[in-house]
N, C-alpha and C positions, 0 to 999 in steps of 0.2 A: 504493499499500499504506500503510495506517494505521500511524503510528509506534507502537511499543510503549513504554509507560511502565511502570516498576516502581515501585509506590506502597504506602503503608501496610504496610510491613514492620517488625515490631518485632525488633530484634536480640536473639539468644539472649545470656543472661548465662553466664559461666563457671560451671562447677559446682564445680572445684576450685580451691583458693588457690595452689598451687604444684606443681611437678614433674608437670605434665599435658601430654598429647599429645592434641589435638582431631583426631578422625578422622571424616570424613562419608562418606556412601554415598547412593546413589539405588537404590531397588528398587520393583517392583511387588509386589503381593501374591502372584502366581504365583511370583515369583523368590525369595521369603523362604527357602525351605530351602537354596538355594545360597549366598545372602548369610549364613545361619547357619553354613555350613561356612568360609566366609571369615573370619567373626568368630572362630570357635573356633580357627583356625589362628593369628590374631593373638594370642588370649588364651594359647595354649600357649606363645608365645615371649616374653610380656611380662615386664618387670621388676617384681617385686612392690613395689620402692620408688618406682615411678611411677604416676600415675594416667591412665587412658584414657577420654577424653571421646567416647563414640560418638554420633553424629546421623545418623539414617536419614531421608532426604527421600523422600516417597511421596505418592500420591494416592488409593491404594485398600487400604492396608494394613489388614486386619481384626483385631479384638480377639484372635482366637486366634493369629495369627501373631506379634502384639505380645508376647503371653504366652510363646510359644515362644522367641523371640528373647531375651526379658528372662531366661528361665531359662538359656540359654547364657551370658550376661553376669552372672550372679548371683554376684558377689564384690565385696569392698570397694573395690578400685581401679579398677572399671569402672563408668561411668554410660552409660545408654542412653536416648535421647529420640527421639521420632518427630515430624516436621514435615510437615504435609499442604500440598501445593502446588495442590490443585485450583483454588483462587481465581485462580491465575496462568495455568495451563495449559488449564483446560476450555474456554476460548474461543478458544484459538490453534490454528490449523489448519496444523500443522507437518508437513514431509515425513518420512515414516517408511517407507523401502524395505525390502522383503523382511522380514528378521527383526528389524528394528530397532523399538524401541517409544519411546513418548514420553518414557519415563523418562531416556533418554540426554541430553535437553536440560536436565535438572534442575540438572546441575553448572554450567551457566551463570549461575545465579541464586544458587546456594549461598553464595558471599561476601557477598551482600548480608545475609544472615541471621547471618553469623559477624563482624560489624563489631567486636565487643568481644575479638576475638582478633587477634593480630599476624600469625600464619601458621597455616594448617591444612592437613591431609593430605585429599585425595580419593582414594578407592579404589574400583575396580569391584567388583562382587559375584561375579565368576568368577575369583577369585584364590586361590592357595594360598601363605600367607605363611610363609616358613621362617627368618625373621630378625626380631629385635625391631624394630618400626617406630619406636622412638625414635630409632635410628640414621639413619633416613630423614628424620625431623622435624628432626634436628640440623644438617642442611645449612644454610649461611648464604646466604640468598638475596640479601642487599645490596639493590641496586635492581632486581633481576630480578622479573618478575611472577609466574613459575612456575619450578619445577625439574621436568624430565621426561626421559624416554629417547627416543632416536630409534626411530621405528616400523620395525622390521626387516622386517616382513611387507609394508610399504608398498613397499620397495625391491624385493621379489620381484615384487609385482604390476607395478610400473612396467617391470621387465625383461620381464615376460610381454606386457604390452599395448603396450609400445613408445613410439614418438614422440608420438602424440596424448596419451597419458596424462602424459607428461613435460611437454608443452606446457600442459596444464590446471594442472599444479603451478607453472609458471613465470609463465603469463599470467594465470591466474585467481586463484591464491593467493599470487602475487607472491614465491615463494620464491627466494632467492639461490642457494641450494644444495639441490637436491631430496633429498639424503641426510640433511639437517638437517629432517626432518618429524617432529614428536613424537607419541607415543602418549599420549592423554588419559586411560588407564585407571588410571594411577599417578601422581599429581602433588602436589607441595608448593605452595600457593597463598600469594601474598604479599597479604594482605587490604589492607594500606595501599595498595599500588599499584592494586588493583583498585577500591578507593573513590575514590582521587584521580582516576583516569582514566575512571571510569564505565564499566568495561569490561564489567560484567554487561548493562547496558542496550544498550551498542553490539553486543554479541553476539547478544542476543535479536532486535534489529532486523536484522541480517545474516542469521540463519536464517530470520527471518519473510519475507524478501523474495526468498530465492533457494534453489533446490534443489541444495545441496551434495551431491557424490558420497558423502561420508562424513560427512553431515550436520554435527553440531556440531563434531566434531574437525577438519574442514577449515576451518570458521570461525575456530576457536581458532587454528590455524595461520596463517591469513591476517592475523589481528589481532596475534598475540603471538609470532610465530616468532623475531623479532630481540630478545625480551625473556626469553629461556630460559636457565636454568642447566642445562647438560647433565648428567644424572646417569650414573653407570656403568649398562650394560644388564642387569647382574645383578638390579637393582631392578624390571625390568618385562621378563620373559623368556617369549616365546611358544615352547611346546614344538613339536617337529616332529611335527605330526599327519599322519595316514595321507595325506590328500589333498594336503598339501604336498609329500610325497615323490613322489607321482604326478605332479604338475604341476612338479616340480623347482625348489622355491622357492629353495633355497640356491644352486643353480646360476644362477638369474636375479637374485640380489642383486648389487648393485654390489660391487666389490672392497672398498670401504671398509666397508660394512655387513656383508658376509660375514665379514670378518676380526673385526669387533666381536662378531657373533653367535657365531661358533665359538669365540671366547675366553672366553665364559662357561662356566666348569666347575662352579660351584656357585652357581645362582641364589638370590637372597634372596626374590624374589617370582616365583612361576610364574603366568603370565597365560594362562588358556584363551580367548584373545581371538577366535579363529576358530570354525568351526563344529563342530569335533570335540571336543565337550564330554565330559569324564570321566564324567559322570553318565548319559550315554546310551550310552558305549562304554568299559568298564572296561579295555579293552586299548590304549587310547591312551597316549602317552608321559606319564609322571608320574601317570597316573590312579590306580594303586595307592596312591600316597602321599595323593591327594586322598581315597580311600575310607578310608583309615585315619583321617583326621580326621572324615569323615562318619559313621563308626560311633560316634563320640564325642557326637553331637548327638541331641537328640529328633526329628529329622527323617529319621533313617536309613530307617525303614520307608517313609515317603512317597516318599523318593527312589528306593528299589528298586521301589516299585509303579509309579512313573512310568517308570522304565527299561523294565520288563516290558511296560508299555502301549505304549510306543514301539516296542519290538522287534516287537510283534504288529500293532499298528495305530495309528500316531501319532495322538493326539487332536488336535483343532484348536489348543487353547491352546499345546500343546507345539510345534505346527508354527510358530505364529506368532512364538514367542519364540527357537526354537532351530534351525529348518532354515534352512540357508545361503540367501542371497539368490541363490546360484548355482541352487539347485533352483527357487526362484520364477522366476528367469529362464528356465530350461528350460521350465516350465509355461506362460509367456506369450511364447514365442518368437514367435509369429505377431503378436501385438499389438505387441511391442516392435519388430519390423521395420517394420511399418506406420507406428507413431509416429516411428521413426527417419526414414523416408522423408517423412512429413508435414512435420517440422520442418525437413529439408534443403530441401524446396521452398519452405516459408514464409519461411526466412531471406532468400531471393532476392528477396521482395517486401516487405520491412520495413526499418525504419531505426531508428538510435539504440538506445535501451535495449531496445526490442521485438526488433530484430534480435539484439542480444547474448543476450537471454533465449532465442530460438529456437536460436541456435547452442549455447549451454549445454544446452538441452533435447536437441538432436540429438546431443551428446556423450554425455549421461547414458544415452541409449537405445543408442548406439553400444557403451558400456561394457557394457550387459546382454547385447548380443548377443556380444561378446567373451568375457564370462564364461561363457556358455552353450557356445560353441565350444570354449574351453580345457577345460572339463569333460568334453565329449564325447571330446576327444583323450585 
């Protein structure tokens, strides 16, 4: 595998002189309406005495969506810029399973563009922010590379899938404690530490050479897990979606994670991280609050239109972005079973790195089969 090099990047200059909070996002053109709701929820809670420096990393955002998002951010203490990453990612063939899109990998290179900042926030675009993010930014990272929360949903999935999934966490990702796996949708990034240690390039090469189960997030955990400042889980809280109740997510969490999850009474950031998105089902938990903010954006009619289209006949683009990988695994059941047995046989006739690759491929397809079986139950 050819080594990836990150070259010819011009770092962004700061927009404001003082009292500013740099906030980065990654988004496709399709996802712009939902990013708009996240931005509006941040702005609704922002301190008028502070400045908020928004930077959106994309490779296909069109002028109309840039104009719409700029309208949402049209106030003196908000700056909005768009950075195109086509030159980095168009020639990379990265693993994008199920509902995952190439934009998930953008956060791996964002620190290289933000070298003129000491630290930054990275936020996913499927959030509802209920607290001024300046309080998140104020955490002192010291020598930690990032600040993030434990991934509560991962604990549930490990409980559902059992020993093989836990083995992947300890043997592939080298986690000393599988409960201490962080969720990468809400992070404070220490730019100095990223630059000194060349983490961006290391992470890109890791994901370019191996198909991780949860793509970039797994790679970040493998490289940075012992360099995390752990945040209170109220800063990245996944609501109880309908399918989670059906699959008994809370019951399957470890005792430690279950306690942390249930202890969150007033989440500061609600993260619709799994497949139950509020814009497709207004009856999901916390969806009503999300729609209250959506109605304050110029995207409201477009979001309603998409919801109606999805309810009648899901269009292809919505399917690619939002249908769970579980549904995809159900549709490709026979293919996944055949692939599982193919790699299970091939591993017995290979050695070294090739053997390791086949073992990991076998595990990936076993995961897909488990996901489908769990959903059927």
